[in-house]
C-alpha positions as CSV (number, residue, x, y, z in Angstrom):
1,M,0.0,0.0,0.0
2,G,1.0,3.7,-0.2
3,E,1.4,3.8,-4.0
4,K,0.5,7.1,-5.7
5,I,-1.3,5.4,-8.6
6,A,-4.2,3.0,-8.3
7,M,-6.2,1.4,-11.1
8,G,-8.8,-1.1,-12.1
9,F,-10.3,-3.4,-13.4
10,H,-9.6,-4.6,-16.9
11,A,-7.0,-7.4,-17.3
12,T,-6.5,-9.9,-20.1
13,V,-4.3,-12.4,-21.7
14,D,-3.5,-11.3,-25.2
15,Y,-2.4,-13.5,-28.1
16,E,-0.5,-11.0,-30.3
17,L,-0.4,-12.4,-33.8
18,E,2.7,-11.9,-35.9
19,W,1.7,-10.2,-39.1
20,D,2.1,-12.6,-42.0
21,A,0.6,-11.1,-45.2
22,E,0.9,-14.4,-47.1
23,K,-1.0,-16.4,-44.5
24,F,-3.7,-13.8,-44.1
25,I,-4.2,-13.5,-47.9
26,N,-4.3,-17.3,-48.2
27,L,-7.1,-17.4,-45.6
28,V,-9.1,-14.8,-47.5
29,S,-8.6,-16.8,-50.7
30,D,-9.5,-20.1,-49.1
31,H,-12.8,-18.6,-47.7
32,Q,-13.6,-17.1,-51.2
33,I,-14.3,-13.7,-49.7
34,K,-15.3,-11.1,-52.4
35,A,-15.1,-7.3,-52.4
36,N,-18.9,-6.9,-52.3
37,E,-19.0,-8.8,-49.0
38,L,-17.0,-6.0,-47.2
39,N,-19.8,-4.2,-45.6
40,A,-20.9,-3.0,-42.1
41,D,-22.8,-5.0,-39.5
42,I,-21.0,-8.4,-40.0
43,Q,-21.6,-10.8,-37.1
44,P,-18.4,-12.5,-35.9
45,D,-20.0,-15.9,-35.8
46,S,-17.5,-17.8,-38.0
47,E,-13.9,-17.6,-39.0
48,R,-15.0,-16.4,-42.5
49,N,-16.9,-13.5,-40.9
50,M,-14.0,-12.6,-38.6
51,L,-11.9,-12.3,-41.8
52,R,-14.5,-10.1,-43.5
53,I,-14.6,-7.9,-40.4
54,A,-10.8,-7.6,-40.5
55,L,-10.8,-6.7,-44.1
56,V,-13.4,-3.9,-43.7
57,H,-11.3,-2.3,-41.0
58,M,-8.0,-2.8,-42.7
59,K,-9.3,-1.1,-45.8
60,E,-10.1,2.0,-43.9
61,G,-7.1,1.8,-41.5
62,S,-9.3,1.6,-38.4
63,G,-9.1,-0.4,-35.2
64,A,-12.0,-2.2,-33.5
65,E,-13.0,-4.9,-31.0
66,F,-15.4,-7.8,-31.5
67,T,-16.8,-10.7,-29.5
68,P,-17.1,-13.9,-31.6
69,E,-19.7,-16.4,-30.6
70,T,-17.3,-18.7,-28.7
71,N,-13.9,-18.6,-27.1
72,E,-13.0,-21.6,-29.4
73,L,-13.4,-19.3,-32.5
74,C,-10.8,-17.0,-31.1
75,V,-8.3,-19.8,-30.1
76,N,-8.7,-21.4,-33.6
77,F,-8.2,-18.2,-35.4
78,A,-4.9,-17.6,-33.6
79,K,-3.7,-21.0,-34.5
80,H,-3.3,-19.9,-38.2
81,F,-0.5,-17.5,-37.1
82,V,2.6,-17.4,-35.0
83,Y,1.7,-15.5,-31.8
84,R,3.1,-14.5,-28.5
85,Q,1.3,-14.4,-25.2
86,T,1.3,-11.1,-23.4
87,L,-0.8,-9.4,-20.7
88,G,-3.3,-6.6,-21.6
89,G,-6.3,-4.7,-20.6
90,T,-6.2,-1.0,-19.8
91,A,-5.5,-1.3,-16.1
92,L,-3.0,-4.2,-16.2
93,R,-1.1,-3.0,-19.3
94,A,-0.9,0.6,-17.8
95,A,0.4,-0.8,-14.5
96,L,3.1,-2.9,-16.3
97,A,4.2,0.2,-18.4
98,I,4.5,2.3,-15.2
99,G,6.3,-0.6,-13.5
100,R,8.9,-0.8,-16.3
101,L,9.7,2.9,-15.5
102,G,10.4,2.1,-11.9
103,Y,7.2,3.1,-10.2
104,G,4.7,1.0,-8.3
105,T,1.0,0.8,-8.6
106,E,-2.0,-0.7,-6.8
107,L,-4.0,-2.8,-9.2
108,S,-7.5,-4.3,-8.9
109,I,-8.1,-6.9,-11.6
110,C,-11.0,-8.9,-12.9
111,C,-8.9,-11.7,-14.5
112,F,-6.5,-14.0,-12.7
113,N,-4.8,-17.2,-13.9
114,R,-1.4,-18.7,-14.1
115,L,-0.2,-16.4,-16.9
116,V,-1.3,-13.3,-15.1
117,R,0.2,-14.6,-11.8
118,Q,3.6,-15.3,-13.6
119,G,3.7,-12.1,-15.6
120,I,3.0,-9.4,-12.9
121,P,6.3,-7.9,-11.6
122,F,7.0,-7.1,-7.9
123,N,6.2,-3.4,-8.1
124,V,2.6,-4.0,-9.4
125,H,0.7,-4.7,-6.2
126,Y,-2.3,-6.6,-7.5
127,F,-5.6,-7.6,-5.9
128,S,-7.6,-10.3,-7.6
129,N,-11.3,-9.5,-7.6
130,I,-12.1,-13.2,-8.3
131,G,-9.9,-14.8,-5.6
132,Q,-7.8,-17.6,-7.0
133,G,-9.3,-17.2,-10.4
134,R,-9.5,-20.0,-13.0
135,E,-7.1,-21.8,-15.2
136,E,-9.0,-21.6,-18.5
137,I,-7.5,-18.9,-20.7
138,Y,-9.8,-16.6,-22.6
139,P,-7.4,-15.0,-25.1
140,H,-7.8,-11.6,-26.6
141,V,-6.6,-12.3,-30.2
142,V,-4.8,-9.2,-31.6
143,L,-4.5,-8.9,-35.3
144,T,-2.1,-6.1,-36.0
145,Y,-1.6,-5.0,-39.5
146,P,1.0,-2.5,-40.9
147,S,0.7,0.6,-43.0
148,G,1.2,0.0,-46.7
149,A,0.3,-3.7,-46.8
150,R,-1.2,-4.8,-50.1
151,I,-4.2,-7.1,-49.6
152,K,-4.9,-8.8,-52.9
153,A,-7.1,-11.9,-52.9
154,N,-10.0,-13.0,-55.2
155,D,-11.3,-9.6,-56.5
156,I,-10.2,-7.7,-53.4
157,D,-7.3,-5.4,-53.9
158,F,-6.3,-2.5,-51.6
159,V,-3.4,-1.1,-49.6
160,T,-3.8,-0.4,-45.8
161,P,-3.6,3.4,-45.3
162,R,-2.1,3.1,-41.7
163,E,-1.2,0.6,-39.1
164,N,-3.8,-0.5,-36.6
165,R,-5.2,-3.5,-34.8
166,I,-8.4,-5.6,-34.5
167,L,-9.2,-7.5,-31.4
168,F,-11.3,-10.7,-31.1
169,S,-12.3,-12.1,-27.7
170,N,-15.0,-14.0,-25.9
171,D,-13.7,-13.5,-22.4
172,E,-16.0,-14.7,-19.6
173,E,-14.0,-12.8,-16.9
174,A,-14.0,-9.5,-18.9
175,K,-17.7,-9.9,-19.6
176,A,-18.3,-10.2,-15.8
177,M,-15.7,-7.4,-14.9
178,A,-15.8,-8.3,-11.2
179,V,-15.3,-5.4,-8.8
180,S,-14.4,-5.8,-5.1
181,Q,-14.9,-3.3,-2.2
182,E,-11.9,-5.0,-0.5
183,F,-9.6,-2.9,-2.7
184,L,-10.6,0.3,-0.9
185,P,-7.7,0.3,1.7
186,R,-5.2,-0.2,-1.1
187,M,-6.3,3.0,-2.9
188,R,-6.3,5.3,0.1
189,D,-3.0,7.0,-0.7
190,A,-3.5,7.3,-4.4
191,K,-3.1,10.7,-6.1
192,V,-4.7,9.3,-9.2
193,F,-7.1,6.4,-9.9
194,L,-7.2,5.1,-13.5
195,L,-10.5,3.4,-14.4
196,G,-10.6,1.3,-17.6
197,C,-13.8,0.9,-19.6
198,F,-16.5,-1.7,-19.4
199,S,-16.8,-2.3,-23.1
200,E,-16.8,-6.1,-23.0
201,V,-19.7,-6.4,-20.6
202,L,-22.6,-7.6,-22.8
203,D,-25.4,-8.3,-20.2
204,F,-27.1,-5.1,-19.1
205,H,-28.1,-6.6,-15.7
206,V,-24.4,-7.4,-15.0
207,L,-23.4,-3.9,-16.2
208,K,-26.0,-2.3,-13.9
209,Q,-24.6,-4.2,-10.9
210,R,-21.0,-3.3,-11.8
211,M,-21.9,0.4,-12.1
212,A,-23.4,0.3,-8.6
213,E,-20.3,-1.5,-7.2
214,T,-17.9,0.9,-9.0
215,R,-19.7,4.0,-7.7
216,E,-19.7,2.5,-4.2
217,L,-15.9,2.0,-4.3
218,L,-14.9,5.2,-6.1
219,N,-17.2,7.5,-4.1
220,K,-15.2,6.4,-1.0
221,R,-11.9,7.5,-2.5
222,N,-9.8,10.2,-0.9
223,P,-11.3,13.6,-1.9
224,D,-7.9,14.6,-3.3
225,T,-7.6,11.6,-5.6
226,L,-8.0,12.5,-9.2
227,L,-10.3,10.1,-11.2
228,V,-9.3,9.4,-14.8
229,M,-11.6,7.3,-17.0
230,E,-10.2,5.6,-20.2
231,D,-13.0,5.2,-22.7
232,G,-13.4,2.4,-25.3
233,C,-15.3,1.2,-28.3
234,Y,-18.3,-0.6,-26.8
235,I,-19.5,-3.9,-28.3
236,Q,-23.0,-3.0,-27.1
237,K,-23.0,0.6,-28.4
238,S,-25.9,1.8,-26.2
239,F,-24.0,0.7,-23.1
240,R,-21.4,3.4,-23.6
241,N,-23.7,6.3,-22.9
242,Y,-25.2,4.4,-19.9
243,V,-21.7,3.9,-18.4
244,H,-20.8,7.6,-18.9
245,K,-24.1,8.6,-17.2
246,E,-23.6,6.3,-14.3
247,L,-20.0,7.1,-13.7
248,M,-20.4,10.8,-13.9
249,K,-22.0,10.3,-10.4
250,C,-18.4,9.5,-9.2
251,K,-17.4,13.0,-10.4
252,P,-14.4,12.0,-12.6
253,D,-11.9,14.7,-13.5
254,I,-10.9,13.4,-16.9
255,L,-12.3,11.2,-19.6
256,S,-9.7,10.0,-22.1
257,M,-10.4,8.4,-25.5
258,N,-8.7,8.0,-28.9
259,E,-9.7,9.5,-32.2
260,D,-11.8,6.5,-33.3
261,E,-13.8,6.6,-30.1
262,L,-14.4,10.3,-30.5
263,Q,-15.7,9.8,-34.1
264,E,-17.8,6.9,-33.0
265,Y,-19.3,9.0,-30.2
266,V,-20.5,11.8,-32.6
267,G,-21.5,9.3,-35.2
268,K,-19.3,10.3,-38.1
269,R,-15.8,10.0,-39.4
270,F,-13.8,13.2,-40.2
271,D,-10.3,14.5,-40.9
272,I,-8.5,14.7,-37.6
273,L,-6.4,17.5,-39.0
274,D,-9.5,19.7,-39.6
275,A,-9.6,21.9,-36.4
276,D,-13.1,23.0,-37.0
277,L,-14.5,19.5,-37.2
278,V,-12.5,18.2,-34.3
279,L,-13.6,21.2,-32.1
280,D,-17.2,20.6,-33.0
281,A,-16.8,16.9,-32.0
282,L,-15.1,17.9,-28.7
283,E,-17.9,20.4,-27.9
284,Q,-20.6,17.8,-28.6
285,C,-18.8,15.1,-26.6
286,Q,-18.1,17.2,-23.5
287,T,-21.5,18.8,-23.5
288,R,-23.3,15.4,-23.6
289,I,-21.1,13.7,-21.1
290,G,-20.5,16.5,-18.7
291,V,-16.9,15.7,-17.7
292,P,-14.7,18.7,-16.7
293,L,-11.8,17.7,-18.9
294,L,-11.9,15.6,-22.1
295,V,-8.6,14.2,-23.4
296,V,-8.3,12.8,-26.9
297,H,-5.1,11.0,-28.2
298,S,-4.5,10.4,-31.8
299,S,-1.6,9.4,-34.1
300,K,-0.9,13.1,-34.9
301,W,-1.7,15.0,-31.7
302,A,-3.0,14.7,-28.2
303,L,-5.2,17.3,-26.6
304,A,-7.2,18.3,-23.6
305,Y,-10.5,20.2,-23.9
306,G,-12.2,21.9,-21.0
307,T,-11.6,24.5,-18.2
308,D,-8.0,25.4,-17.8
309,A,-6.8,22.7,-20.2
310,G,-3.2,23.8,-20.1
311,K,-2.7,22.5,-16.6
312,V,-2.4,18.9,-18.0
313,K,0.2,19.8,-20.8
314,Q,3.0,17.9,-19.0
315,A,0.7,14.9,-18.5
316,L,-0.2,14.9,-22.2
317,E,3.4,15.0,-23.2
318,T,4.3,12.1,-20.8
319,G,1.4,10.1,-22.3
320,I,2.7,10.7,-25.8
321,C,6.2,9.6,-24.7
322,V,5.1,6.4,-23.0
323,S,2.8,5.3,-25.8
324,S,5.5,6.1,-28.3
325,M,8.0,4.0,-26.3
326,H,5.5,1.1,-26.5
327,F,5.1,1.7,-30.3
328,C,8.9,1.5,-30.8
329,Y,10.0,-1.1,-28.3
330,G,6.9,-3.0,-27.1
331,N,7.5,-4.5,-23.7
332,A,11.3,-4.5,-24.0
333,C,11.8,-1.0,-22.6
334,D,12.6,1.0,-19.4
335,R,13.7,4.5,-18.6
336,E,16.5,4.6,-21.1
337,E,14.1,3.9,-24.0
338,L,11.7,6.6,-22.7
339,R,14.6,9.1,-22.7
340,R,15.4,8.1,-26.3
341,V,11.8,8.6,-27.4
342,S,11.5,11.9,-25.6
343,A,14.4,13.2,-27.7
344,M,12.7,12.3,-31.0
345,D,11.4,14.9,-33.3
346,V,7.7,15.7,-33.3
347,K,5.4,14.9,-36.2
348,R,5.2,18.3,-38.0
349,E,2.1,17.1,-39.8
350,G,-0.1,18.3,-36.9
351,E,1.5,21.8,-36.4
352,A,-1.1,23.7,-38.3
353,F,-3.9,21.8,-36.6
354,C,-2.6,22.6,-33.1
355,K,-2.2,26.3,-34.0
356,K,-5.7,26.6,-35.5
357,I,-7.5,24.8,-32.7
358,K,-5.8,27.0,-30.1
359,E,-6.9,30.1,-32.0
360,L,-10.5,28.7,-32.1
361,A,-10.8,27.5,-28.5
362,G,-8.2,29.6,-26.5
363,T,-7.5,28.4,-23.0
364,R,-10.2,25.7,-23.3
365,V,-7.8,23.6,-25.4
366,C,-4.2,22.4,-25.0
367,A,-2.9,20.5,-28.0
368,V,0.5,18.9,-28.3
369,L,2.2,17.1,-31.2
370,T,3.0,13.4,-31.2
371,K,6.4,11.9,-32.1
372,D,7.5,11.2,-35.6
373,L,7.6,7.4,-35.6
374,S,7.7,6.9,-39.4
375,G,11.1,5.2,-39.2
376,V,9.9,2.4,-36.8
377,R,10.1,-0.9,-38.7
378,N,8.3,-3.3,-36.4
379,P,5.9,-1.2,-34.3
380,T,3.7,-2.5,-31.5
381,V,0.2,-1.2,-32.1
382,V,-1.9,-3.0,-29.6
383,G,-2.1,-1.2,-26.2
384,L,-1.1,2.3,-27.4
385,G,-4.1,3.8,-25.7
386,D,-3.4,1.9,-22.5
387,C,0.2,3.2,-22.5
388,F,-0.9,6.7,-23.2
389,A,-3.2,6.5,-20.2
390,A,-0.2,5.2,-18.2
391,G,1.8,8.2,-19.1
392,L,-1.1,10.5,-18.5
393,V,-1.6,9.4,-14.9
394,L,2.1,9.3,-14.3
395,G,2.3,12.9,-15.4
396,L,-0.7,13.9,-13.2
397,T,1.0,12.5,-10.2
398,E,4.1,14.5,-11.0
399,L,6.2,11.4,-10.8
400,V,7.8,12.4,-14.0
401,L,11.3,11.3,-15.1
402,D,14.0,13.9,-15.8
403,L,13.8,13.6,-19.6
């Protein structure tokens, strides 16, 4: 106990697939998938449909999360590729990132098995919300694709516009998202509590119970503890608004999301370098949700929108550095890699955007440029939002490295 950062509750075992264009294209060919089948609202109830979903998102360069009908579908899909087992979920991955930089965390988790038990380091002080857990693994299968990959199979022919990832999982523990009031003593000294989203909960009755339990826990936190919520793309779309509404009763200080989640919230896709369109989306989002400060992180910039947004500039910059470190080095990193990343040039592509949105919104916005990562050959794409959140909360606690 006594750590300055506490977090909960999402924790997973990830199967990170090694990108293999030939294997992927062969699967598409074997399943005889045609271009006119790449449409919206595909149900992930078969391997063929999982591939169709992947193709739709790869064509537009977007990321997404889906729940196939069974865990077996996820496991069997992964078997087509070489993969490595890692630990994920917003809370767990953020705690691991902070731990690699030498800081401890208090972590409340909904998933616990032998892989989690073996993979958590000494400075992540975990509490299992499900006791001894279970030994069955419910993998989150991560299909990461690079920018510039040509996908040519049957009559399909396109090039991916950017790198991103698609997640498939049918995780009983994540769908239950257990919360425990016994974690309260462990979060008493926290300056910041990072709360992951509830996007994998599919049963409304379960979600309603978890909202009550989460409110009960967080409303007992130290009055000085900042509450940061990391949003997500909800499988049950209507649940997202319900979660926002219920958790606003905990008076969160910050809600953080990525550019895909912002666009999904306002119901349209737009150019993230168009300051007018982004500002309109920010205004809609903050007005509807009612959170004091909205943080959005993208591939070209990160920003805060709300009253006195400039007060979190250092936290935004730390979030960018930690997520960039993850992009460059994956889990093989520590303070030295963070220093290297912090010295990298920024991505100039977003300069005009940052200047224009500042002119439009004044002190209500603080926008900073991301790092130029164009030279990274084998990036790690999964978990970038989790690592941004890790850097954000690290910056908010002022436990910032001398970079």
